[in-house]
N, C-alpha and C positions, 0 to 999 in steps of 0.2 A: 087664573091661574097663570097660566102662560101666555095668556095676551096680558098681562099686567105687565109679568118680569119685560116685553116686548115693548110695551109702551114706554117703560123704566128707560130699558138700555138708548131706545131713541129719544127721550129727555137726554140722556146723560151725555151724549154725543153730541145733540145740539149743545147743549153749556160749554163740552170743550170745543165745538168750532165757535162759538161765541169769542170766548176765552181766546184761539187764535187769530181773530179777527183784529185783536187789541196789538197782536205783537208789532214792535216796531224794528226797521232794516236791521239788522245788527253789522258792526264792520267786517265780521269776513263775508257776508253774503252780497256786500256793496262793492270789496274789495275782489271778490270773486266775478262777479256782472263786469265793473269799470275791467280793469285789467286784464277779463279775459275780451272784452268787445275792445278792447286798445288795441291787442296783438292781432287783431282780428278784422272784424267792420271796420275797424279807423284804414286800417291798411287796405280797403276795399273800397271803401270811398276817396280816400288819395290818389291811390289811381286811376280814379274815374276821372281827375279831375290835373292832374299832376304835368297828362302831355303837352297839355295848353300851351299852358305858355314859355314851352322852349321850342314848339313843334317845329319853326324859322329855323333854329341855332342848329338843331340837329338830322334836317334836311340837308342845311351848308354843310353838317358834318360830314354828311353822307357821299355829299359831291368832292368835298374833299379827300375825303379817303380813297375813292372809285378814281379822282385824278392820278392819284398816288401809285394806283395799281394798275390801271391802264393807261395811265398817261392822257384819257381825255374826257373831257366834262361829260357827269353824268346824264343821258336821256330823261329827258321830261317826261314821259312816263315808264322809267324806271325809279325815277324817284318817286313819283306819287303810287306806285306798287310796293317798295319797300316799306314808303311812309302806312300805306294802308295795313299793309300786315303786318306792320310795326303794333299799330292799332288793333286790330280786330284779334291777332293771334292771345290777345288777354282773355279772351271770350274763350276760344280754343282750349286755352289752359284751364279755364273755369270746369268747362265740363267734364274735362280730364279729371280733376279734382274731384267733382261731385259723382263722378261715375265712378271712383275709389273710395270714396270717405267711409262709405259700409264696411268693406273689407279693415281697416285701419281701426275703426271703434272699434269693431270684434274683437281687434288685435290687443291695443294699447287704452280701451277707456275714453271716457269725453276727453277728461283731462290730460289725459296721455297724449292723445290725439292733437290736442290745443298747442302740448309744450312743442311735442314734433313737427309741427306745420311753423312753428317759429325758425327751423330751419330751413326751410324754403325761403322767408322773407331774406334772410341773411346772406344767404347764398343767390337769390335776385339782386338784391342792394348790391352785392359786390360786382356782378355783371353789368351791372344796369351805369352803376358809377365811375369804371372802370374801362367799359366800352372804348372814349375817343381818349385814352392815352395808348392805349392800347394799338390804336387804328381798326377797330373791329364793328363795324355795326350789326354782325351777327352777334355775336352777346346782348346787343342789345334787344335785340327780338328773339332772343334762349333765354333773357331776362323778364321781358314780360310777359312769355309764356311761364316761365318759374312762377311769377308774380301772381298769373290767374291761377296755376295751379293751389299756390295759398291761397285766394279767396276763394274757389271755388271749395275746400273742404271747408275753412273757416267759417261759410256760410250756412253750414248744414251740424258740424261739429259744436256752434257757439249756442245757436237756439235749443240746440236739442240739452245743452248744458244748462243753460240757465232756466228752460222751463222743468228742469228734474234738482233742481237746487233750489227751488222758490215755492214759500207757503204759497197755497191758492189763493188766499185773497190779493195778494199781490205780485201772483206769477205772470201779470198781463205786464204790469209798469218796468216789471225788470226783465224782461225779454225785451222792450223795448230798449234798451241798453244797447240792443243791436242796433237797432235802427238811429237811432241819436247819433251815434259813435262811425256809423257811415254818414250821415250830416256833415260832423266834427270834421273828417279826413277831408270832405268835400272840399269844405269852408278851408282848412289847415294850407292844401296843396294850391286852393284859389291865394292865399298871403302868401304862401312861402316865393310862389310866381310870381311875387307884382316885381319890378324894374330894383327898386332899392330894395331888396334882398335875392333872390336867388336867379330871377329872371332876365340874365346877362348870359350875354356869349360865352364867357369866362368861368359862370358859376350854375351853370344849368346842369350838372352832373353830381352838385352835391342837394339836388332836388330827389336823385335817386337813392345818393348815401342818404338820406333822415329814415329809410324805410326801414333799416336798421332798428332805428331808437326804440319804436315801441317794442319791436320784436324783442329786443334784448329784455325793455321793463318787466316785458309780460314772463320773460324767462326765469326775472329774478325773485318776481312775488310769487309764480301761480302754485311752481314746486312746496311753497308752503301753505296751500289754501287744499280743501279737503275734495278728495273724487265726489261722482254724483252718487249720495247716499242709494237711489235707487237702483243704478248701474251694483255697486257693491251687494247691495240685497238678492235682487232678483238675478243678475247675471254670475256675480261671482261666487256665492253664498257666503256672503261674511257679511252677518248681523253685527256682529264688534263693531268693525269698522263703519256699517252704514250709519251704528246709533253716536258714532263718536261724531260724523260726521254730521246728521242730525243737530245732534249737541251744540255742536260747532256755526251751524249756519244760522238754525234757528238761536240763540243763544238760552236757550234753558236744558235743563236736567232729563223732564220726565218725557220722553218722545215719544214714550209707548205707542198713541194715539195714530203719529205718523205713521210706525214700525206697522201696528194694525193694519192702516190703508193702503201699504205695501203690499203686505203678507194676503189680504184681501182680495188685490187686483191679479195679484201671482195665480190664488186659485180660481178666479173668474176665467183665466187664458187655459184653453186646451192643454197647451202644454208652454215652457218656458224657453225652448231654443229660438235665437234667433233666425227668424224667416226669411227669404229669399225675396228679390224683389219678382218673380216667375210665382212664387209661391203666394205671395201679397198683391198679384193683378189678379189672380184666379180665386182669390177669397169672395165669398158673396155677403160675407157680413162687415167687410171695409169696403162694398163698393163705393159706397156715396162719400165716402169720407175722403175716399182714393179721388174722386170726381170733382170734389171740392175743390182740394190741395190745387191739382192740376188746373181747375179752371181759374183761383183763386191770383196762384204765380203767373199764369200767363198771361196775364188782365195787367199785374203787378209788371210786368215786362213790356207789353202791349199796351199798355193804356196812353202812351206818346211820348213820357218825361222825357227819354233819352234824346227823341227827335225836338223838344221844346230847345236845344241847345243849337240844333242849325239854325234858327231866326235870329237867337236875342242878339247875337250882335249886328245883323243888318237891321234889326226895328232899331237899335239903339244906336246905328249910322244915319240913320232916315230921322229920327227926333235930332237931328241938327250935332249928335256928341261927338266930340273930335276923338280919335284912335287910341290917342293916348289916354284916354279918359277912360275907355273901356275896359280894362284891369278890375278898375276901380269902384265901375257901377257895378260891372259884374260882380261884387264881393254882395250885394245884396241882394241875389239867388242864395248864393251859399247862406247870408247869416238867414233867411227871409227858413230856408230850409231849416237850419237847427235850432230854431225857434218853434216851429211849428212839428218836430218831434221832440221834444220835451213837454210842449205841451201835452198832444197824447199820452207821452209819457205820465202825467200828472193825471189826466182824467180817465185813462183806460178802467180802474178800476171801479169807477161810478158810471162810467155811460156805458162800458160795453166793446165788445170787438166787433158784436157785428152793424152798430148803429154806426158806430165810425169808418167800418168800409164803405157802409153801403153810402154814407155821407160823403167820404176822401170823393170813390169814384162818379157819385152824381154831380158833387161840386167841379171835378171834370172838365165831365160832358158840358157842364153849362160852360162856365167859362174857355175854354174849346169853340163851342159856338158862335161864343161872342169875339175872341179873338178872329176867326176865320171874317166876322161881318169887319171890325174893324182895319184886317190886310186889304181886305178889298176898297176902306175905303184911303187905305194910307196914301197914296197921293193926292188926293183931292180933295183933304182937307188938314192944317198943318201943325195939328194938337193931336192926331188920331195916334202917332206912333208914341204917343204919350200913354194912352189907351190900351192899346198893344200891350207894352209895357206890364202895363198894369196885374191886364190880362195872364202873364207868362208869368210872374211873381204869386197871384190867386192859387194856377193851375201847380206851379212846386208847393203851396202852403197845402192845397186841399191831399196834395200825390201823400203828403209827410204827416197831414194829419190822422191818418190810417193807412192806406193802400202801400206805404212806404216801408213797414215794419210790421206790420199783423199778420201777416201772410205767411212768412215764419213763426209767428210766435202760435198758429195756428195747425200746423204740421207739425208740431210738437206736443199739441193738444187735444187735436184729434185724433190718435193711433196709441196704444197700449204697445209696452215696454216693447213685448217681442216683435210688434209691424217697425217701432221708430226708426233703425239703420235705413231699412229699405224704402220707408216713405218719404225721408231724408235724401235718398238717394234720387227718388224719379222728381220730387220736387228741384232740388237741384237741377237736372240734368231739363225739363221746361224752361227752367229760368236760365238755365245759360243759353240753351236755342233758341228761345225768345228773347235774347238779347243781340243774338248773333243775326236774327231777323229781318230784326227793326234796325240793326247799324246793317244791313246787305239792302234793303229794299225800300227803306226812307227815301234814299237820295232818286230811286225812280219814280216813287209816287209822288214825291215833291214835286220831280220832271214833268210827269202828269199831270197833275192836279193841280199845281202851284200853291196858290193862298188856300184852298178847296182839300189840302192834303191833310188838315186836321179832322177834317169830319169823318177821316176813317176811323178816328182815334175817343169819338162820340159814339161811333156805333158800337165800341170797344165796351166802354166807359158803361153805357146804358146798360149791354147786356149782361156785363159785369155784375152790375147791380140789382136789374130783375134777379137773376141767377139767388146769388149770397139772400134777398131780401125771401125768397120762396122756399131754396133747400138747408141753407145755414143756419143751425140752432146757438144760441147765444152760450159762451163758452166760462165766462169770467163766473170765479169763487164753484167751480165743479171742478170734483174728481175726473182722475179719466175716467175710471168704469161708469160717474156718471155720463160724461159724454157721450162715451161708446154706445150708452144704451137710449140715449137719442135720439141714436141713428137706427135703431132697434127695429123700425117701423120700417121706414123707408128700403130699407135694405133686406124687408120681408123675413128678420129673423125673429124666435121668440124673445121676447123681454121678460126678464128675471121677475116672477110674480112677489108678491112681497114677501112670503116666506121664507122663498129662495134665500134674498137679498139678506132678513134675519138670522137666518141660517149662516149664509160668513160674516155676519157681523158676529155673530154670537158665538163662532165657532174659535175664537180669537178671543180666550182670558190673560190678564194681564198673573203674572205667576207672584209671588213673595216677594220676589225684589224688586216687581214693577215693570220688570218687562215683558215684551211680548210672548205670547207662547201659545200653539196653536194647538186645541185639542184635540183635531182629528186628525190631524195628520205631522207626521215627522220633519226636525227642520230639514233633513236629508233632504226631503221630498220639495223644496224648492231648488 
């Protein structure tokens, strides 16, 4: 009789999951994903490209300010140093933001952290846009630092929020809003930097004023959208608030199944207090999840995409394109990025995370290898630079098809609630340190290896693909508990038996009002 009841419960759960798969994206969920990403990852992408167009004018501003202060032209090495600091301090700010995000999230929640983060964007926009009028290059440098802090917080808080508000059957697609808006931000920076728009000596400061617009738009919309229901239920013990949040995000009244899933995850964890980074590092139950995230996030930055930009303009010049045409041709890179990210978001729930990641890194390795060959024959064959540029576009498309966004989705999926903030702090730290490392070392690698420099990235992409093939389980349409249990064997942890799993499921029964009720523990135990 007990066996029949268990089978019936499993069958009913399967029916609920089938029905949930037919849910569409609600206006509330889409708004949270779009406006959350607009004021977060869009700004990160925009800041990656926005400094390229006005570089000459900013250096001229440094020289003019130096003349006014000291009555002499700025030494060439000094202007190079100031410009290098202006560009690279963005990564330092990102590291600071990543290191502080878990503390802010613990105090303010996911949505509250995103809202607070807009304050950094507005302050940075003011400093960067008013620096010229104030005759202060220090304001530009501080503004870039603060904008880095904003991006460091955003790239942790936003994926966490998106992962927790999404039904599991579309969690990957919603999570890809992060990647899509990064690419749109890069493209927007390229477009606004055109000479006909804001890429002029008299207008370059308006490029930085634009930073405030997405932040203000998010401030106008996000307060009216719900907080993460998982955060409300598991960390704030607010079941009524979590139920309302689920109802708005999912567009249905009966959310008992979703509440039960969160309760079951809460019971499966030893405790519900938010663990520290040190506790996470010491916990053998999540050791391979952590290694996987570190490897994936390191490959995200070390795969060579940032280094591509060093070569793009040179290859275009070799192909015979005039300097005044380069900004327009470079727009193709931003367009390819955006198109590939959107395509990835559309297919991720059918193909899965693991195949897209492996395909992306493997394709990058192939096209980097071809690019190395083409660069070595660049001077001997007139049409070879065109093949090099096609390889560059292919590398960019390969990156955005999977590696460009999925590492952030995985960081949220591989860890249960109590581990997630610390996991994002570690992932963010690896991300920004790797970013800084590429920016620091690639010019030396390029000088030493010349056209063979890309073979370093072939090695990184190949090793990353092999690791992901061997270790990473597929996570699409799985609960956070299912994903954690899939690592139990490699972590050498006991996997719950079927009886234990059914005990967790059957320990929650709907009450007469249709709400989730725990029959083994009181609600206060959560």
